[in-house]
C-alpha positions as CSV (number, residue, x, y, z in Angstrom):
1,M,48.5,75.1,-42.1
2,S,45.6,73.2,-40.6
3,T,43.5,70.9,-42.7
4,T,40.5,73.2,-42.5
5,A,42.5,76.1,-43.9
6,V,43.8,74.0,-46.8
7,I,40.3,72.9,-47.6
8,F,39.0,76.4,-47.4
9,V,41.8,77.8,-49.7
10,S,41.2,74.9,-52.2
11,V,37.5,75.5,-52.4
12,F,38.0,79.3,-52.6
13,L,40.5,78.9,-55.5
14,K,38.1,76.5,-57.3
15,G,35.3,78.9,-56.9
16,L,37.4,81.7,-58.4
17,L,38.4,79.5,-61.3
18,V,34.8,78.5,-62.0
19,A,33.6,82.1,-61.8
20,Y,36.3,83.2,-64.3
21,L,35.5,80.3,-66.7
22,V,31.7,81.1,-66.5
23,H,32.5,84.8,-67.1
24,K,34.5,83.9,-70.2
25,G,31.8,81.5,-71.4
26,W,34.2,78.5,-71.2
27,W,32.3,76.6,-68.5
28,P,29.8,74.1,-69.9
29,D,26.1,74.4,-69.3
30,W,25.5,71.1,-67.7
31,E,21.7,71.2,-67.8
32,K,21.8,71.9,-71.6
33,R,24.3,69.2,-72.1
34,A,22.2,66.7,-70.1
35,L,19.1,67.6,-72.2
36,R,21.1,67.1,-75.4
37,R,22.3,63.7,-74.3
38,E,18.7,62.6,-73.3
39,E,17.5,63.8,-76.7
40,H,20.2,61.9,-78.5
41,K,19.3,58.7,-76.6
42,R,15.6,59.1,-77.6
43,V,16.6,59.6,-81.2
44,I,18.8,56.5,-81.2
45,K,16.0,54.5,-79.5
46,A,13.4,55.7,-82.1
47,Y,15.8,54.8,-84.9
48,E,16.4,51.3,-83.5
49,E,12.6,50.8,-83.2
50,W,12.1,52.0,-86.7
51,C,14.8,49.6,-88.0
52,E,13.1,46.7,-86.2
53,Q,9.7,47.6,-87.6
54,T,10.8,48.0,-91.2
55,G,13.5,45.3,-91.3
56,H,15.7,47.8,-93.1
57,R,18.8,49.5,-91.7
58,P,19.8,52.5,-93.8
59,A,23.1,53.0,-92.0
60,A,24.2,49.6,-93.2
61,D,23.6,50.5,-96.8
62,H,26.9,52.0,-97.9
63,A,25.6,52.9,-101.4
64,A,22.7,54.9,-99.9
65,L,25.2,56.7,-97.6
66,A,27.4,57.5,-100.6
67,R,24.4,59.0,-102.5
68,L,23.6,61.2,-99.5
69,D,27.2,62.4,-99.3
70,W,27.2,63.1,-103.1
71,R,23.9,65.1,-102.8
72,R,25.3,67.1,-99.9
73,A,28.5,67.9,-101.9
74,R,26.5,69.4,-104.8
């Protein structure tokens, strides 16, 4: 087989596989995932800025985290 034919067959099979995965709902929505990652970065940045302004880092307070876990368990 020529190189062109191998490339064509490979791309065609990849297209079939992606189409099948999209049809089944198993292919990720890349735009939604990118938006979630950007939102996560903004939240982390806001948290870091808040920690700097207040001088208190709640995530470092293990007793406070234990109280939150205890409240959630009730």
